[in-house]
Structure formats: structure tokens, C-alpha cells
DSSP file (Angstrom, degrees, kcal/mol; ACC not computed):
  #  RESIDUE AA STRUCTURE BP1 BP2  ACC     N-H-->O    O-->H-N    N-H-->O    O-->H-N    TCO  KAPPA ALPHA  PHI   PSI    X-CA   Y-CA   Z-CA
    1    1 A X     >        0   0    0      0, 0.0     4,-2.1     0, 0.0     5,-0.1   0.000 360.0 360.0 360.0 -41.4  144.8   72.2   75.5
    2    2 A X  H  >  +     0   0    0      1,-0.2     4,-2.1     2,-0.2     5,-0.2   0.895 360.0  50.2 -65.0 -40.2  142.5   73.8   72.9
    3    3 A X  H  > S+     0   0    0      1,-0.2     4,-2.4     2,-0.2    -1,-0.2   0.906 109.5  51.1 -65.4 -41.7  140.7   70.5   72.3
    4    4 A X  H  > S+     0   0    0      1,-0.2     4,-2.8     2,-0.2    -1,-0.2   0.906 109.4  50.9 -61.1 -42.1  140.1   70.0   76.1
    5    5 A X  H  X S+     0   0    0     -4,-2.1     4,-2.7     2,-0.2     5,-0.2   0.905 110.6  48.3 -63.9 -42.5  138.7   73.6   76.3
    6    6 A X  H  X S+     0   0    0     -4,-2.1     4,-2.3     2,-0.2    -2,-0.2   0.923 114.1  46.1 -64.6 -44.4  136.2   73.0   73.5
    7    7 A X  H  X S+     0   0    0     -4,-2.4     4,-2.3     2,-0.2    -2,-0.2   0.915 113.7  49.6 -64.0 -42.9  135.1   69.6   74.9
    8    8 A X  H  X S+     0   0    0     -4,-2.8     4,-2.3     2,-0.2    -2,-0.2   0.931 113.3  44.8 -62.9 -47.1  134.8   71.2   78.4
    9    9 A X  H  X S+     0   0    0     -4,-2.7     4,-2.3     1,-0.2    -1,-0.2   0.873 112.8  52.3 -66.1 -36.7  132.7   74.2   77.2
   10   10 A X  H  X S+     0   0    0     -4,-2.3     4,-2.3    -5,-0.2    -1,-0.2   0.897 109.7  48.9 -64.1 -40.5  130.6   71.8   75.0
   11   11 A X  H  X S+     0   0    0     -4,-2.3     4,-2.4     2,-0.2    -2,-0.2   0.908 111.0  49.9 -66.4 -42.0  129.9   69.6   78.0
   12   12 A X  H  X S+     0   0    0     -4,-2.3     4,-2.3     2,-0.2    -2,-0.2   0.915 111.3  49.2 -61.3 -42.7  128.9   72.7   80.2
   13   13 A X  H  X S+     0   0    0     -4,-2.3     4,-2.3     2,-0.2    -2,-0.2   0.910 111.1  49.6 -63.4 -42.3  126.6   73.9   77.4
   14   14 A X  H  X S+     0   0    0     -4,-2.3     4,-2.3     2,-0.2    -2,-0.2   0.889 110.1  50.6 -64.1 -40.6  125.0   70.4   77.2
   15   15 A X  H  X S+     0   0    0     -4,-2.4     4,-2.5     2,-0.2    -1,-0.2   0.911 110.5  49.8 -63.1 -42.4  124.5   70.3   80.9
   16   16 A X  H  X S+     0   0    0     -4,-2.3     4,-2.9     2,-0.2    -2,-0.2   0.912 110.4  49.7 -63.2 -42.7  122.8   73.7   80.9
   17   17 A X  H  X S+     0   0    0     -4,-2.3     4,-2.4     2,-0.2    -2,-0.2   0.913 112.3  47.8 -62.9 -42.9  120.5   72.7   78.0
   18   18 A X  H  X S+     0   0    0     -4,-2.3     4,-2.4     2,-0.2    -2,-0.2   0.915 113.3  48.2 -63.7 -43.0  119.5   69.5   79.9
   19   19 A X  H  X S+     0   0    0     -4,-2.5     4,-2.7     2,-0.2     5,-0.2   0.934 112.4  48.0 -62.6 -47.6  118.9   71.5   83.1
   20   20 A X  H  X S+     0   0    0     -4,-2.9     4,-2.2     1,-0.2    -2,-0.2   0.903 112.4  49.4 -61.0 -42.5  116.8   74.1   81.3
   21   21 A X  H  X S+     0   0    0     -4,-2.4     4,-1.7    -5,-0.2     5,-0.3   0.918 112.6  47.4 -63.3 -44.3  114.8   71.5   79.6
   22   22 A X  H  X S+     0   0    0     -4,-2.4     4,-2.3     1,-0.2    -2,-0.2   0.942 113.9  46.4 -62.0 -48.9  114.2   69.6   82.9
   23   23 A X  H  < S+     0   0    0     -4,-2.7    72,-0.2     1,-0.2    -1,-0.2   0.866 116.4  44.6 -64.3 -37.4  113.2   72.8   84.8
   24   24 A X  H  < S+     0   0    0     -4,-2.2    -1,-0.2    -5,-0.2    -2,-0.2   0.735 123.1  32.5 -82.1 -22.2  110.9   74.0   82.0
   25   25 A X  H  < S+     0   0    0     -4,-1.7     2,-0.7    -5,-0.2    -2,-0.2   0.691 104.6  69.5-108.4 -21.8  109.1   70.7   81.3
   26   26 A X     <  -     0   0    0     -4,-2.3    69,-0.5    -5,-0.3     2,-0.2  -0.870  67.0-153.0-107.9 111.2  108.9   68.8   84.6
   27   27 A X  E     -A   94   0A   0     -2,-0.7    67,-0.2     1,-0.1     3,-0.1  -0.551  10.4-151.2 -80.0 146.6  106.5   70.2   87.3
   28   28 A X  E    S-     0   0A   0     65,-3.4     2,-0.3     1,-0.3    66,-0.2   0.880  78.9 -13.2 -78.3 -43.0  107.2   69.5   90.9
   29   29 A X  E     -A   93   0A   0     64,-1.4    64,-3.4     2,-0.0    -1,-0.3  -0.976  58.6-150.8-153.5 163.4  103.5   69.7   91.8
   30   30 A X  E     +A   92   0A   0     -2,-0.3     2,-0.3    62,-0.2    62,-0.2  -0.972  34.3 117.7-135.1 149.5  100.2   70.9   90.4
   31   31 A X  E     -A   91   0A   0     60,-2.0    60,-2.8    -2,-0.3     2,-0.3  -0.979  47.8 -90.9 179.5-167.6   97.1   72.1   92.2
   32   32 A X  E     -A   90   0A   0     -2,-0.3     2,-0.3    58,-0.2    58,-0.2  -0.946  21.6-169.0-131.8 153.2   94.6   74.9   92.8
   33   33 A X  E     -A   89   0A   0     56,-2.0    56,-3.4    -2,-0.3     2,-0.4  -0.992   7.6-157.8-139.0 142.7   94.4   77.7   95.3
   34   34 A X  E     +A   88   0A   0     -2,-0.3     2,-0.3    54,-0.2    54,-0.2  -0.971  33.6 109.7-124.1 138.1   91.4   80.0   96.0
   35   35 A X  E     -A   87   0A   0     52,-2.0    52,-2.7    -2,-0.4     2,-0.5  -0.982  66.7 -57.7 179.3-177.5   91.5   83.4   97.5
   36   36 A X  E     -AB  86  55A   0     19,-2.1    19,-2.6    -2,-0.3     2,-0.8  -0.728  48.5-127.6 -86.1 124.9   91.0   87.1   97.0
   37   37 A X  E     + B   0  54A   0     48,-2.7    47,-2.6    -2,-0.5    17,-0.2  -0.611  39.2 165.1 -73.7 108.5   93.3   88.6   94.3
   38   38 A X  E     +     0   0A   0     15,-1.8     2,-0.3    -2,-0.8    -1,-0.2   0.620  59.2  21.1-104.1 -15.7   94.9   91.4   96.2
   39   39 A X  E     + B   0  53A   0     14,-1.5    14,-2.4     2,-0.0     2,-0.3  -0.968  49.6 163.9-156.1 136.3   97.9   92.2   93.8
   40   40 A X  E     + B   0  52A   0     -2,-0.3     2,-0.3    12,-0.2    12,-0.2  -0.867  22.4 158.7-151.5 119.3   98.8   91.7   90.2
   41   41 A X  E     - B   0  51A   0     10,-3.1    10,-2.8    -2,-0.3     2,-0.7  -0.948  43.5-129.1-144.2 159.6  101.6   93.7   88.6
   42   42 A X  E     + B   0  50A   0     -2,-0.3     2,-0.3     8,-0.2     8,-0.2  -0.921  48.9 171.9-106.8 102.6  104.1   93.8   85.8
   43   43 A X  E     + B   0  49A   0      6,-2.6     6,-2.9    -2,-0.7     2,-0.2  -0.787  15.1  84.2-124.5 159.7  107.4   94.5   87.6
   44   44 A X        -     0   0    0     -2,-0.3     4,-0.2     4,-0.2    -2,-0.0  -0.505  53.4-122.7 134.0 159.4  111.1   94.7   86.9
   45   45 A X  S    S+     0   0    0      2,-0.3     3,-0.2    -2,-0.2    -1,-0.1   0.890 103.1   5.1 -96.4 -62.1  113.7   97.1   85.7
   46   46 A X  S    S+     0   0    0      1,-0.3     2,-0.5     0, 0.0    -2,-0.0   0.861 139.2  33.5 -91.3 -41.9  115.4   95.4   82.7
   47   47 A X  S    S-     0   0    0     52,-0.1     2,-0.3     2,-0.0    -1,-0.3  -0.967  79.1-149.0-120.1 116.9  113.3   92.2   82.5
   48   48 A X        -     0   0    0     -2,-0.5     2,-0.3    -4,-0.2    -4,-0.2  -0.677  17.0-178.5 -89.0 135.7  109.6   92.6   83.4
   49   49 A X  E     -B   43   0A   0     -6,-2.9    -6,-2.6    -2,-0.3     2,-0.6  -0.925  29.6-115.1-128.6 156.1  107.7   89.7   84.9
   50   50 A X  E     +BC  42  68A   0     18,-0.9    18,-1.8    51,-0.4     2,-0.3  -0.825  40.0 174.6 -93.6 123.0  104.1   89.3   86.0
   51   51 A X  E     +BC  41  67A   0    -10,-2.8   -10,-3.1    -2,-0.6     2,-0.3  -0.956   1.4 167.7-130.2 146.7  103.7   88.7   89.7
   52   52 A X  E     -BC  40  66A   0     14,-2.4    14,-2.4    -2,-0.3     2,-0.3  -0.950  19.0-147.7-151.8 172.3  100.6   88.5   91.9
   53   53 A X  E     -BC  39  65A   0    -14,-2.4   -15,-1.8    -2,-0.3   -14,-1.5  -0.998   3.2-162.5-143.6 142.6   99.3   87.6   95.3
   54   54 A X  E     -BC  37  64A   0     10,-2.0    10,-2.7    -2,-0.3     2,-0.5  -0.972  20.2-132.5-121.4 146.3   96.0   86.1   96.7
   55   55 A X  E     -BC  36  63A   0    -19,-2.6   -19,-2.1    -2,-0.4     8,-0.2  -0.849  20.8-179.2 -95.3 125.6   94.9   86.3  100.3
   56   56 A X        +     0   0    0      6,-3.4     2,-0.3    -2,-0.5     7,-0.1   0.323  61.2  59.9-106.9   5.9   93.7   83.0  101.6
   57   57 A X  S    S-     0   0    0      5,-0.5     3,-0.5     1,-0.1   -21,-0.1  -0.885  83.2-116.3-132.3 163.7   92.8   84.1  105.1
   58   58 A X  S    S+     0   0    0     -2,-0.3    -1,-0.1     1,-0.2    -3,-0.0   0.901 116.8  41.1 -65.1 -41.5   90.5   86.5  106.7
   59   59 A X  S    S-     0   0    0     -3,-0.0    -1,-0.2     1,-0.0    -4,-0.0   0.510 112.7-114.1 -86.1  -3.9   93.3   88.6  108.2
   60   60 A X  S    S+     0   0    0     -3,-0.5    -2,-0.1     2,-0.1     3,-0.0   0.628  80.6 126.8  79.8  13.0   95.5   88.4  105.1
   61   61 A X        +     0   0    0      1,-0.2     2,-0.9    -6,-0.1    -3,-0.0   0.769  60.9  63.8 -75.1 -25.2   98.0   86.3  107.1
   62   62 A X  S    S+     0   0    0      2,-0.0    -6,-3.4     0, 0.0     2,-0.5  -0.837  70.1 174.6-103.6  99.6   98.1   83.6  104.4
   63   63 A X  E     -C   55   0A   0     -2,-0.9     2,-0.6    -8,-0.2    -8,-0.2  -0.904  18.0-158.2-109.3 129.2   99.4   85.1  101.2
   64   64 A X  E     -C   54   0A   0    -10,-2.7   -10,-2.0    -2,-0.5     2,-0.4  -0.939  11.8-159.3-106.7 117.0  100.0   82.9   98.1
   65   65 A X  E     +C   53   0A   0     -2,-0.6     2,-0.3   -12,-0.2   -12,-0.2  -0.774  17.9 169.1 -98.0 141.3  102.5   84.5   95.7
   66   66 A X  E     -C   52   0A   0    -14,-2.4   -14,-2.4    -2,-0.4     2,-0.3  -0.922  23.8-139.7-146.1 167.6  102.6   83.5   92.1
   67   67 A X  E     -Cd  51 107A   0     39,-2.8    41,-2.1    -2,-0.3     2,-0.4  -0.884   8.4-150.7-126.6 159.6  104.0   84.3   88.7
   68   68 A X  E     -C   50   0A   0    -18,-1.8   -18,-0.9    -2,-0.3     2,-0.1  -1.000  22.5-121.5-132.2 132.4  102.6   84.2   85.2
   69   69 A X    >   -     0   0    0     -2,-0.4     3,-1.8    39,-0.4     7,-0.2  -0.458  21.5-123.6 -70.9 144.2  104.6   83.6   82.0
   70   70 A X  T 3  S+     0   0    0      1,-0.3    -1,-0.1    -2,-0.1     6,-0.1   0.800 109.2  62.7 -57.3 -31.0  104.4   86.4   79.4
   71   71 A X  T 3  S+     0   0    0      1,-0.2     2,-1.2     2,-0.1    -1,-0.3   0.617  84.4  79.9 -72.8 -11.7  103.2   84.0   76.8
   72   72 A X    <>  +     0   0    0     -3,-1.8     4,-1.8     1,-0.2     3,-0.3  -0.538  52.3 157.8 -97.2  68.1  100.0   83.2   78.8
   73   73 A X  H  >  +     0   0    0     -2,-1.2     4,-2.5     1,-0.2     5,-0.2   0.817  67.5  59.6 -64.4 -34.3   98.0   86.3   77.7
   74   74 A X  H  > S+     0   0    0     -3,-0.2     4,-2.0     1,-0.2    -1,-0.2   0.906 108.0  45.3 -62.4 -42.2   94.6   84.8   78.5
   75   75 A X  H  > S+     0   0    0     -3,-0.3     4,-2.4     2,-0.2    -1,-0.2   0.895 110.9  53.7 -67.8 -40.8   95.6   84.3   82.2
   76   76 A X  H  X S+     0   0    0     -4,-1.8     4,-2.3     1,-0.2    -2,-0.2   0.931 110.9  45.9 -60.5 -46.4   97.1   87.8   82.4
   77   77 A X  H  X S+     0   0    0     -4,-2.5     4,-2.1     1,-0.2    -1,-0.2   0.899 112.1  51.3 -64.1 -40.8   93.8   89.4   81.1
   78   78 A X  H  X S+     0   0    0     -4,-2.0     4,-1.6    -5,-0.2    -1,-0.2   0.894 111.4  47.5 -64.8 -39.7   91.7   87.3   83.4
   79   79 A X  H  < S+     0   0    0     -4,-2.4     4,-0.3     2,-0.2    -2,-0.2   0.898 110.9  50.9 -69.0 -40.2   93.8   88.3   86.4
   80   80 A X  H >< S+     0   0    0     -4,-2.3     3,-0.7     1,-0.2    -2,-0.2   0.889 111.8  48.8 -62.2 -38.4   93.7   92.0   85.5
   81   81 A X  H 3< S+     0   0    0     -4,-2.1    -1,-0.2     1,-0.2    -2,-0.2   0.837 114.6  44.8 -69.0 -34.0   89.9   91.8   85.2
   82   82 A X  T >< S+     0   0    0     -4,-1.6     3,-2.5    -5,-0.1   -45,-0.3   0.206  72.8 140.3-102.1  14.9   89.4   90.0   88.5
   83   83 A X  T <  S+     0   0    0     -3,-0.7   -45,-0.2    -4,-0.3     3,-0.1  -0.407  77.3  21.0 -61.9 130.3   91.7   92.1   90.8
   84   84 A X  T 3  S+     0   0    0    -47,-2.6    -1,-0.3     1,-0.4     2,-0.2   0.281 109.9  98.5  92.9  -8.9   89.9   92.5   94.1
   85   85 A X  S <  S-     0   0    0     -3,-2.5   -48,-2.7   -48,-0.1     2,-0.4  -0.593  83.5 -94.9-104.4 167.5   87.6   89.5   93.5
   86   86 A X  E     +A   36   0A   0     28,-0.4    28,-2.4   -50,-0.2     2,-0.3  -0.693  49.1 178.6 -81.5 134.2   87.8   85.9   94.6
   87   87 A X  E     -AE  35 113A   0    -52,-2.7   -52,-2.0    -2,-0.4     2,-0.6  -0.949  29.7-136.6-135.7 154.6   89.5   83.6   92.1
   88   88 A X  E     -AE  34 112A   0     24,-3.2    24,-2.0    -2,-0.3     2,-0.5  -0.970  27.0-160.6-110.5 119.2   90.5   80.0   91.8
   89   89 A X  E     -AE  33 111A   0    -56,-3.4   -56,-2.0    -2,-0.6     2,-0.5  -0.866  10.0-154.1-106.2 130.3   94.0   79.6   90.4
   90   90 A X  E     +AE  32 110A   0     20,-2.4    19,-3.1    -2,-0.5    20,-1.3  -0.899  30.2 175.8 -98.5 129.0   95.3   76.4   88.8
   91   91 A X  E     -AE  31 108A   0    -60,-2.8   -60,-2.0    -2,-0.5     2,-0.4  -0.866  31.9-144.1-134.8 162.9   99.1   76.3   89.1
   92   92 A X  E     -AE  30 107A   0     15,-2.1    15,-2.7    -2,-0.3     2,-0.5  -0.997  19.1-145.6-122.4 132.1  102.2   74.3   88.4
   93   93 A X  E     -AE  29 106A   0    -64,-3.4   -65,-3.4    -2,-0.4   -64,-1.4  -0.872  16.2-155.7 -97.8 129.0  105.1   74.5   90.9
   94   94 A X  E     -A   27   0A   0     11,-2.8   -67,-0.1    -2,-0.5     3,-0.1  -0.631  25.9-118.0 -98.6 159.4  108.5   74.2   89.3
   95   95 A X  S    S-     0   0    0    -69,-0.5     2,-0.3    -2,-0.2    -1,-0.1   0.883  93.0 -20.4 -62.0 -39.2  111.7   73.0   91.0
   96   96 A X        -     0   0    0    -73,-0.2     2,-0.3     9,-0.1    -1,-0.1  -0.908  67.9-129.4-155.8 178.9  113.3   76.4   90.4
   97   97 A X        -     0   0    0     -2,-0.3     2,-0.3     6,-0.1     8,-0.1  -0.869  13.2-123.2-134.1 168.4  112.8   79.4   88.2
   98   98 A X    >>  -     0   0    0     -2,-0.3     3,-2.1     1,-0.1     4,-1.5  -0.837  31.1-113.8-109.6 153.1  114.9   81.6   86.0
   99   99 A X  T 34 S+     0   0    0     -2,-0.3    -1,-0.1     1,-0.3   -52,-0.1   0.761 116.2  54.8 -59.5 -25.8  115.1   85.4   86.5
  100  100 A X  T 34 S+     0   0    0      1,-0.1    -1,-0.3     3,-0.0     3,-0.1   0.493 106.1  52.6 -88.7  -2.7  113.3   86.0   83.2
  101  101 A X  T <4 S-     0   0    0     -3,-2.1   -51,-0.4     1,-0.3     2,-0.3   0.855 116.7 -77.4 -93.2 -47.2  110.3   83.8   84.2
  102  102 A X     <  -     0   0    0     -4,-1.5    -1,-0.3   -53,-0.1   -35,-0.1  -0.955  36.0 -84.7 164.0 177.9  109.3   85.3   87.5
  103  103 A X  S    S+     0   0    0     -2,-0.3     2,-0.2   -37,-0.1    -6,-0.1   0.686 100.6  53.5 -85.8 -20.2  110.1   85.6   91.2
  104  104 A X  S    S-     0   0    0      2,-0.2   -38,-0.1    -3,-0.1    -8,-0.1  -0.592  74.8-127.9-112.8 172.6  108.3   82.5   92.4
  105  105 A X  S    S+     0   0    0     -2,-0.2   -11,-2.8    -8,-0.1     2,-0.6   0.416  85.7  92.0 -94.4  -1.3  108.2   78.8   91.6
  106  106 A X  E     - E   0  93A   0    -13,-0.2   -39,-2.8   -41,-0.2     2,-0.5  -0.856  56.2-172.6-101.4 121.2  104.4   78.9   91.2
  107  107 A X  E     -dE  67  92A   0    -15,-2.7   -15,-2.1    -2,-0.6     2,-0.3  -0.959  18.4-133.9-119.9 124.6  103.1   79.5   87.6
  108  108 A X  E     + E   0  91A   0    -41,-2.1   -39,-0.4    -2,-0.5   -17,-0.3  -0.557  26.8 170.6 -80.5 134.1   99.4   80.1   86.9
  109  109 A X  E     +     0   0A   0    -19,-3.1     2,-0.3     1,-0.3   -18,-0.2   0.556  66.5  20.8-115.5 -16.4   97.9   78.2   84.0
  110  110 A X  E     - E   0  90A   0    -20,-1.3   -20,-2.4   -35,-0.1     2,-0.4  -0.990  57.5-159.3-156.0 144.9   94.2   78.9   84.5
  111  111 A X  E     + E   0  89A   0     -2,-0.3     2,-0.4   -22,-0.2   -22,-0.2  -0.993  11.6 177.7-128.6 132.1   92.0   81.4   86.3
  112  112 A X  E     - E   0  88A   0    -24,-2.0   -24,-3.2    -2,-0.4     2,-0.2  -0.980  33.6-113.2-129.0 144.9   88.3   81.0   87.3
  113  113 A X  E     - E   0  87A   0     -2,-0.4     2,-0.3   -26,-0.2   -26,-0.3  -0.549  39.2-165.5 -71.4 142.5   86.0   83.3   89.2
  114  114 A X        -     0   0    0    -28,-2.4   -28,-0.4    -2,-0.2     2,-0.4  -0.880  21.6-107.3-129.3 160.4   85.1   81.9   92.6
  115  115 A X        -     0   0    0     -2,-0.3     2,-0.1   -30,-0.1     5,-0.1  -0.718  37.5-112.8 -89.4 136.9   82.5   82.8   95.2
  116  116 A X    >   -     0   0    0     -2,-0.4     3,-1.2     1,-0.1     4,-0.1  -0.435  14.9-137.3 -65.3 136.8   83.7   84.5   98.4
  117  117 A X  G >  S+     0   0    0      1,-0.2     3,-0.6     2,-0.2    -1,-0.1   0.679 101.2  66.0 -69.7 -14.8   83.3   82.2  101.5
  118  118 A X  G 3  S+     0   0    0      1,-0.2    -1,-0.2     0, 0.0    -2,-0.0   0.659 104.8  42.0 -78.9 -16.2   82.0   85.3  103.4
  119  119 A X  G <  S+     0   0    0     -3,-1.2    -1,-0.2     2,-0.1    -2,-0.2   0.134  81.2 130.8-119.2  19.7   78.8   85.5  101.2
  120  120 A X    <   -     0   0    0     -3,-0.6     2,-0.3     1,-0.1    -3,-0.0  -0.447  63.8-108.2 -73.1 146.5   77.8   81.8  100.9
  121  121 A X              0   0    0      1,-0.1    -1,-0.1    -2,-0.1    -2,-0.1  -0.554 360.0 360.0 -72.7 136.8   74.2   80.9  101.6
  122  122 A X              0   0    0     -2,-0.3    -1,-0.1    -3,-0.0    -2,-0.0   0.411 360.0 360.0-102.0 360.0   73.8   79.0  104.8
């Protein structure tokens, strides 16, 4: 019985490690989104995560929610600097997330300043 329990717990641990490796290394999709950065915050009670939103529509009806990993300090600083401005975000979508990564499956890897479509020269 003791041997079965050790093998069973070892197999569960191995499955969890494989799952974690898959989720952290394999993106579901990659792309870019452009919009006005309307929110960026460090939220949570016990575990704080970086969460943000960009508005992709004139009325604010199209909101793209995203997360940023704590280890990506350059992106965090760029987002803090550009709050209220138009930005182009490069992201990776994951199959799922863990509670200590963030609330969404979209993780930002790069931030660029963008020109507002309302002020383009015609």
C-alpha cells in the first residue's frame, strides 16, 4: 500500500510538472492590439499581479484585458508611462493561466507608442 501511494503521488507530481511546463512554454496565439491604455494596476490581496485594459473602440465598448508578468519590468514601466495614450501591445495568449501570473490568458511582451486614429492626417 505504501509503495502504491508513493508511485501514485509521484505520477501526480510528474503530471503537474508536465502541465506547468506546457502552459508556461507553449503559446496558443501571438499578436498585436492597438488602443488607448485606460487602466493599468497592481492588484491582489495576497498575491499581486499586473492587470490592464485598452479601449479599442470609440465608445469604449471593445475592451481588451491583459496581464503582465512581474519579471517583465521594462513592459511595466512602459505601460505606467503611457497610461492614457495610444499604445500597440504585442502579446502571447496562453491556454490557461495560474493565479500567481494574472487574471487573463493574454500576457504582454512588448509596448510601443502608437498614433491615435482620431488625429491622423487625412
